[in-house]
C-alpha positions, 0 to 999 in steps of 0.5 A: 173817312172824315176826321174832325179836329177840335181846336181851342183859341190857344191852337189858333194863335201864331207862335214863332220859334222865338216865342218861349212859353212859360210853364205854369210852375215858372209863372211869377205870382203877379205882373205889371202892365203900363198904359197911358192914363187916357186908356184907363177907363177902356182897360177897366171896362174891356181889359187888355186886347193885343190889337190895341194899336199901342205905340208903347210897345214893339208889337201891337199884337202882344200885351206886355208885362214886367215882373218888376215895377222898376222896369215899368218905370224905365219903360215910361221914362223911355217912352216920354223921352221918345214921344217928346222928341217926336212932338218937338220934331213935328211942324205943328207944336199943338201936341204934347207928349203924354206924361201920365200913365197908369200901372195895372197889376195882374195876379197870376197864381190862380190855377184857373188863369187860362192865358199862355204867357211867353218870356220877352227875349228883349227884356230880362223881366219882361213877358207877353201874351197874345191873348185878351186879358179880362178886366176882372184879373187886372187891378189898378196899382199906381198912377205916375206922372213924368216931366219932359225928361222922363223923370217921375214927378208924381206917384199915386197908389190906387 
């Protein structure tokens, strides 16, 4: 006999033993995501895609979030400091570290919200997904600009 199985996208995602899925009852009401400002229009048009080639996060096959805005600020600061070191260490001084970011707010307390969310073991307030995030569930929250030392010098609510 032939058995037919129907698999959803969720079933096809590679999950490791270290991925701790968050149950619907433990999902925070909203999460924050940070991206470079030059990615703003693309995110607004297509949403967040795990295969983004982002250099901000450890795994480019995941979309990362935090449930606190302060952790997002710290991430931006760390990224600017690292990028600044890379730019200064290159022979060509044409480049400049990206110091402008946009923060998105993702609302999660909708019963129809279909993504699987996992706890990031490297961050107390961090979460991630390996699924696409629709642009309709993201809201631009804030733009920030940092100086060469990773200090926020400008915040603009969106």
